[in-house]
Backbone and ligand atoms as CSV (ligand in chain L), in Angstrom:
chain,resi,resn,atom,element,x,y,z
A,1,MET,N,N,117.912,103.563,79.632
A,1,MET,CA,C,116.807,104.355,79.107
A,1,MET,C,C,115.956,104.894,80.244
A,2,GLU,N,N,115.457,106.107,80.101
A,2,GLU,CA,C,114.649,106.712,81.155
A,2,GLU,C,C,113.164,106.569,80.867
A,3,TYR,N,N,112.388,106.334,81.928
A,3,TYR,CA,C,110.941,106.164,81.795
A,3,TYR,C,C,110.230,107.129,82.726
A,4,PRO,N,N,108.967,107.521,82.417
A,4,PRO,CA,C,108.245,107.115,81.220
A,4,PRO,C,C,108.761,107.813,79.969
A,5,LYS,N,N,108.665,107.113,78.851
A,5,LYS,CA,C,108.952,107.723,77.560
A,5,LYS,C,C,107.618,108.200,77.005
A,6,ILE,N,N,107.579,109.461,76.609
A,6,ILE,CA,C,106.326,110.040,76.127
A,6,ILE,C,C,106.524,110.567,74.716
A,7,PHE,N,N,105.612,110.205,73.851
A,7,PHE,CA,C,105.654,110.654,72.462
A,7,PHE,C,C,104.460,111.574,72.236
A,8,GLU,N,N,104.737,112.850,72.005
A,8,GLU,CA,C,103.682,113.868,71.972
A,8,GLU,C,C,102.938,113.931,70.646
A,9,ALA,N,N,103.613,113.566,69.572
A,9,ALA,CA,C,103.015,113.811,68.256
A,9,ALA,C,C,103.103,112.582,67.362
A,10,CYS,N,N,102.247,112.564,66.353
A,10,CYS,CA,C,102.252,111.486,65.367
A,10,CYS,C,C,103.606,111.455,64.648
A,11,PRO,N,N,104.239,110.287,64.574
A,11,PRO,CA,C,105.554,110.210,63.928
A,11,PRO,C,C,105.485,110.398,62.412
A,12,VAL,N,N,104.289,110.319,61.847
A,12,VAL,CA,C,104.145,110.463,60.393
A,12,VAL,C,C,103.869,111.914,60.005
A,13,CYS,N,N,102.823,112.526,60.622
A,13,CYS,CA,C,102.391,113.874,60.179
A,13,CYS,C,C,102.586,114.947,61.237
A,14,LYS,N,N,103.094,114.581,62.427
A,14,LYS,CA,C,103.388,115.516,63.533
A,14,LYS,C,C,102.158,116.115,64.197
A,15,ASN,N,N,100.966,115.681,63.804
A,15,ASN,CA,C,99.735,116.124,64.452
A,15,ASN,C,C,99.728,115.650,65.908
A,16,LYS,N,N,99.164,116.476,66.806
A,16,LYS,CA,C,99.137,116.096,68.220
A,16,LYS,C,C,97.759,115.678,68.723
A,17,VAL,N,N,96.745,115.727,67.846
A,17,VAL,CA,C,95.394,115.340,68.273
A,17,VAL,C,C,95.208,113.848,68.045
A,18,ARG,N,N,94.730,113.171,69.086
A,18,ARG,CA,C,94.544,111.713,69.032
A,18,ARG,C,C,93.066,111.383,69.212
A,19,ILE,N,N,92.604,110.390,68.488
A,19,ILE,CA,C,91.168,110.105,68.463
A,19,ILE,C,C,90.655,109.582,69.809
A,20,VAL,N,N,91.281,108.570,70.361
A,20,VAL,CA,C,90.769,107.988,71.605
A,20,VAL,C,C,90.902,108.986,72.755
A,21,GLU,N,N,92.031,109.671,72.815
A,21,GLU,CA,C,92.237,110.672,73.858
A,21,GLU,C,C,91.197,111.794,73.765
A,22,SER,N,N,90.854,112.219,72.548
A,22,SER,CA,C,89.866,113.280,72.356
A,22,SER,C,C,88.486,112.844,72.839
A,23,GLU,N,N,88.115,111.619,72.507
A,23,GLU,CA,C,86.819,111.107,72.965
A,23,GLU,C,C,86.797,110.951,74.475
A,24,ARG,N,N,87.906,110.522,75.016
A,24,ARG,CA,C,88.027,110.379,76.471
A,24,ARG,C,C,87.884,111.753,77.146
A,25,ASN,N,N,88.521,112.773,76.582
A,25,ASN,CA,C,88.427,114.123,77.140
A,25,ASN,C,C,86.985,114.629,77.095
A,26,ALA,N,N,86.268,114.303,76.016
A,26,ALA,CA,C,84.869,114.716,75.894
A,26,ALA,C,C,84.026,114.063,76.987
A,27,GLN,N,N,84.334,112.811,77.319
A,27,GLN,CA,C,83.600,112.113,78.375
A,27,GLN,C,C,83.913,112.710,79.745
A,28,VAL,N,N,85.160,113.128,79.947
A,28,VAL,CA,C,85.529,113.779,81.205
A,28,VAL,C,C,84.811,115.123,81.324
A,29,GLU,N,N,84.800,115.904,80.226
A,29,GLU,CA,C,84.128,117.208,80.241
A,29,GLU,C,C,82.630,117.060,80.473
A,30,ALA,N,N,82.065,115.978,79.965
A,30,ALA,CA,C,80.634,115.728,80.160
A,30,ALA,C,C,80.327,115.239,81.564
A,31,GLY,N,N,81.382,115.007,82.345
A,31,GLY,CA,C,81.198,114.616,83.733
A,31,GLY,C,C,80.853,113.152,83.919
A,32,VAL,N,N,81.039,112.353,82.898
A,32,VAL,CA,C,80.685,110.937,83.021
A,32,VAL,C,C,81.910,110.038,83.166
A,33,MET,N,N,83.089,110.651,83.192
A,33,MET,CA,C,84.287,109.820,83.366
A,33,MET,C,C,85.252,110.489,84.335
A,34,ASN,N,N,85.877,109.684,85.168
A,34,ASN,CA,C,86.885,110.140,86.114
A,34,ASN,C,C,88.059,110.771,85.342
A,35,PRO,N,N,88.437,112.011,85.719
A,35,PRO,CA,C,89.556,112.672,85.013
A,35,PRO,C,C,90.867,111.901,85.081
A,36,LYS,N,N,90.999,111.013,86.060
A,36,LYS,CA,C,92.247,110.247,86.186
A,36,LYS,C,C,92.287,109.026,85.275
A,37,ALA,N,N,91.140,108.681,84.705
A,37,ALA,CA,C,91.092,107.477,83.864
A,37,ALA,C,C,91.798,107.735,82.534
A,38,THR,N,N,92.622,106.803,82.146
A,38,THR,CA,C,93.253,106.896,80.835
A,38,THR,C,C,92.786,105.703,80.007
A,39,ILE,N,N,92.504,105.973,78.737
A,39,ILE,CA,C,91.995,104.917,77.860
A,39,ILE,C,C,92.844,104.879,76.596
A,40,PRO,N,N,93.677,103.881,76.450
A,40,PRO,CA,C,94.446,103.773,75.208
A,40,PRO,C,C,93.643,103.043,74.130
A,41,ALA,N,N,94.043,103.229,72.881
A,41,ALA,CA,C,93.441,102.455,71.794
A,41,ALA,C,C,93.950,101.025,71.863
A,42,LEU,N,N,95.187,100.911,72.304
A,42,LEU,CA,C,95.831,99.605,72.407
A,42,LEU,C,C,96.820,99.687,73.553
A,43,PHE,N,N,97.002,98.587,74.250
A,43,PHE,CA,C,97.847,98.561,75.430
A,43,PHE,C,C,98.628,97.258,75.401
A,44,THR,N,N,99.926,97.326,75.588
A,44,THR,CA,C,100.714,96.095,75.578
A,44,THR,C,C,101.569,95.993,76.839
A,45,GLN,N,N,101.795,94.773,77.271
A,45,GLN,CA,C,102.641,94.491,78.426
A,45,GLN,C,C,103.739,93.545,77.976
A,46,SER,N,N,104.982,93.930,78.221
A,46,SER,CA,C,106.111,93.070,77.853
A,46,SER,C,C,106.873,92.697,79.110
A,47,PHE,N,N,106.765,91.429,79.478
A,47,PHE,CA,C,107.447,90.940,80.675
A,47,PHE,C,C,108.870,90.548,80.315
A,48,MET,N,N,109.828,91.037,81.104
A,48,MET,CA,C,111.237,90.803,80.796
A,48,MET,C,C,111.770,89.582,81.540
A,49,PHE,N,N,111.263,88.421,81.146
A,49,PHE,CA,C,111.835,87.202,81.708
A,49,PHE,C,C,111.576,86.052,80.749
A,50,ASP,N,N,112.325,85.003,80.955
A,50,ASP,CA,C,112.183,83.808,80.132
A,50,ASP,C,C,110.991,82.999,80.650
A,51,PRO,N,N,109.901,82.878,79.874
A,51,PRO,CA,C,108.724,82.155,80.377
A,51,PRO,C,C,108.996,80.685,80.690
A,52,ASN,N,N,110.098,80.159,80.183
A,52,ASN,CA,C,110.448,78.761,80.470
A,52,ASN,C,C,111.257,78.617,81.753
A,53,ASP,N,N,111.658,79.743,82.333
A,53,ASP,CA,C,112.482,79.705,83.545
A,53,ASP,C,C,111.575,79.750,84.776
A,54,LYS,N,N,111.205,78.568,85.284
A,54,LYS,CA,C,110.280,78.483,86.421
A,54,LYS,C,C,110.913,79.000,87.720
A,55,SER,N,N,112.247,79.074,87.777
A,55,SER,CA,C,112.899,79.485,89.020
A,55,SER,C,C,112.545,80.925,89.393
A,56,ILE,N,N,112.248,81.742,88.392
A,56,ILE,CA,C,111.877,83.132,88.673
A,56,ILE,C,C,110.583,83.173,89.483
A,57,ILE,N,N,109.614,82.341,89.075
A,57,ILE,CA,C,108.337,82.311,89.772
A,57,ILE,C,C,108.491,81.680,91.149
A,58,LEU,N,N,109.235,80.592,91.223
A,58,LEU,CA,C,109.399,79.909,92.509
A,58,LEU,C,C,110.122,80.785,93.520
A,59,ALA,N,N,111.049,81.591,93.042
A,59,ALA,CA,C,111.824,82.441,93.947
A,59,ALA,C,C,111.108,83.752,94.242
A,60,ARG,N,N,109.920,83.952,93.609
A,60,ARG,CA,C,109.156,85.198,93.771
A,60,ARG,C,C,110.022,86.423,93.478
A,61,ARG,N,N,110.786,86.321,92.421
A,61,ARG,CA,C,111.620,87.461,92.047
A,61,ARG,C,C,110.791,88.512,91.324
A,62,GLN,N,N,111.265,89.743,91.424
A,62,GLN,CA,C,110.642,90.809,90.651
A,62,GLN,C,C,111.302,90.865,89.282
A,63,VAL,N,N,110.485,91.108,88.289
A,63,VAL,CA,C,111.022,91.257,86.934
A,63,VAL,C,C,110.501,92.554,86.333
A,64,PRO,N,N,111.260,93.159,85.418
A,64,PRO,CA,C,110.785,94.381,84.778
A,64,PRO,C,C,109.663,94.072,83.791
A,65,MET,N,N,108.729,95.023,83.692
A,65,MET,CA,C,107.658,94.922,82.718
A,65,MET,C,C,107.518,96.280,82.036
A,66,LEU,N,N,107.424,96.272,80.731
A,66,LEU,CA,C,107.196,97.511,79.992
A,66,LEU,C,C,105.722,97.579,79.606
A,67,LEU,N,N,105.103,98.723,79.923
A,67,LEU,CA,C,103.705,98.967,79.586
A,67,LEU,C,C,103.676,100.039,78.506
A,68,ALA,N,N,103.134,99.700,77.358
A,68,ALA,CA,C,103.081,100.672,76.267
A,68,ALA,C,C,101.637,100.988,75.911
A,69,SER,N,N,101.340,102.294,75.781
A,69,SER,CA,C,100.008,102.755,75.375
A,69,SER,C,C,100.087,103.330,73.975
A,70,TYR,N,N,99.057,103.082,73.203
A,70,TYR,CA,C,99.004,103.559,71.816
A,70,TYR,C,C,97.701,104.316,71.591
A,71,ASP,N,N,97.742,105.273,70.648
A,71,ASP,CA,C,96.511,105.978,70.263
A,71,ASP,C,C,96.550,106.200,68.750
A,72,ILE,N,N,95.463,106.757,68.231
A,72,ILE,CA,C,95.312,106.902,66.783
A,72,ILE,C,C,95.333,108.381,66.396
A,73,CYS,N,N,96.176,108.730,65.448
A,73,CYS,CA,C,96.270,110.104,64.954
A,73,CYS,C,C,94.956,110.512,64.276
A,74,SER,N,N,94.452,111.711,64.638
A,74,SER,CA,C,93.174,112.149,64.071
A,74,SER,C,C,93.321,112.615,62.626
A,75,GLU,N,N,94.535,112.889,62.176
A,75,GLU,CA,C,94.732,113.365,60.809
A,75,GLU,C,C,94.956,112.232,59.812
A,76,CYS,N,N,95.885,111.323,60.158
A,76,CYS,CA,C,96.277,110.306,59.172
A,76,CYS,C,C,95.948,108.879,59.581
A,77,GLY,N,N,95.410,108.714,60.800
A,77,GLY,CA,C,94.979,107.386,61.221
A,77,GLY,C,C,96.087,106.460,61.689
A,78,THR,N,N,97.301,106.981,61.794
A,78,THR,CA,C,98.413,106.133,62.258
A,78,THR,C,C,98.223,105.739,63.724
A,79,LEU,N,N,98.376,104.459,63.993
A,79,LEU,CA,C,98.403,103.970,65.374
A,79,LEU,C,C,99.835,104.096,65.855
A,80,TYR,N,N,100.058,104.887,66.897
A,80,TYR,CA,C,101.432,105.060,67.352
A,80,TYR,C,C,101.527,105.048,68.873
A,81,CYS,N,N,102.714,104.733,69.348
A,81,CYS,CA,C,102.971,104.663,70.776
A,81,CYS,C,C,102.965,106.067,71.366
A,82,THR,N,N,102.200,106.267,72.463
A,82,THR,CA,C,102.140,107.573,73.120
A,82,THR,C,C,102.929,107.594,74.428
A,83,ARG,N,N,103.086,106.419,75.042
A,83,ARG,CA,C,103.737,106.388,76.353
A,83,ARG,C,C,104.256,104.991,76.654
A,84,VAL,N,N,105.457,104.914,77.213
A,84,VAL,CA,C,105.997,103.633,77.681
A,84,VAL,C,C,106.444,103.809,79.122
A,85,GLU,N,N,105.956,102.942,79.982
A,85,GLU,CA,C,106.346,102.958,81.382
A,85,GLU,C,C,107.045,101.652,81.720
A,86,LYS,N,N,107.900,101.706,82.720
A,86,LYS,CA,C,108.566,100.492,83.198
A,86,LYS,C,C,108.180,100.276,84.644
A,87,LYS,N,N,107.735,99.064,84.951
A,87,LYS,CA,C,107.395,98.728,86.326
A,87,LYS,C,C,108.071,97.427,86.698
A,88,MET,N,N,108.284,97.271,88.013
A,88,MET,CA,C,108.791,95.996,88.514
A,88,MET,C,C,107.597,95.223,89.039
A,89,ILE,N,N,107.461,93.983,88.613
A,89,ILE,CA,C,106.341,93.186,89.083
A,89,ILE,C,C,106.842,91.874,89.682
A,90,MET,N,N,106.085,91.405,90.666
A,90,MET,CA,C,106.430,90.171,91.360
A,90,MET,C,C,105.799,88.990,90.643
A,91,MET,N,N,106.603,88.006,90.332
A,91,MET,CA,C,106.067,86.788,89.735
A,91,MET,C,C,105.773,85.817,90.867
A,92,GLU,N,N,104.494,85.409,90.980
A,92,GLU,CA,C,104.122,84.517,92.070
A,92,GLU,C,C,103.539,83.226,91.523
A,93,PRO,N,N,103.785,82.121,92.218
A,93,PRO,CA,C,103.264,80.846,91.726
A,93,PRO,C,C,101.750,80.801,91.778
A,94,GLY,N,N,101.138,80.342,90.715
A,94,GLY,CA,C,99.703,80.080,90.729
A,94,GLY,C,C,98.811,81.279,90.537
A,95,VAL,N,N,99.381,82.483,90.544
A,95,VAL,CA,C,98.554,83.667,90.347
A,95,VAL,C,C,99.157,84.538,89.247
A,96,LYS,N,N,98.353,85.449,88.771
A,96,LYS,CA,C,98.845,86.339,87.733
A,96,LYS,C,C,99.848,87.330,88.313
A,97,ALA,N,N,100.639,87.903,87.424
A,97,ALA,CA,C,101.619,88.915,87.827
A,97,ALA,C,C,100.913,90.055,88.549
A,98,LYS,N,N,101.519,90.509,89.627
A,98,LYS,CA,C,100.916,91.548,90.456
A,98,LYS,C,C,101.753,92.825,90.340
A,99,GLY,N,N,101.091,93.956,90.160
A,99,GLY,CA,C,101.795,95.235,90.031
A,99,GLY,C,C,102.497,95.618,91.322
A,100,GLN,N,N,103.669,96.179,91.191
A,100,GLN,CA,C,104.441,96.608,92.361
A,100,GLN,C,C,104.837,98.064,92.219
A,101,GLY,N,N,103.968,98.891,91.690
A,101,GLY,CA,C,104.259,100.325,91.523
A,101,GLY,C,C,105.163,100.473,90.379
L,1,ZN,ZN,ZN,99.363,111.480,61.728
């Protein structure tokens, strides 16, 4: 599968206007928010490893992580996925997962 996967429109009604993105754009236009900032309604991280397998952490191996962003359709209120990215992250002992681009 190729990343990032981008979903442009609501899967239910095909509307392309999203509530959180619209409010975020208004804040950027008002000059109170960095144009590079992205704000999802919901954000999920899926780490691709067995949490019971301590050898991954001890060996400091990189594992894939999927980052999914969601927003809300302004027409029908559906919460839907807008973007999925895949990153490789280093699992380190004693500290949280660290981003590796
Ligand atoms: Zn919709």
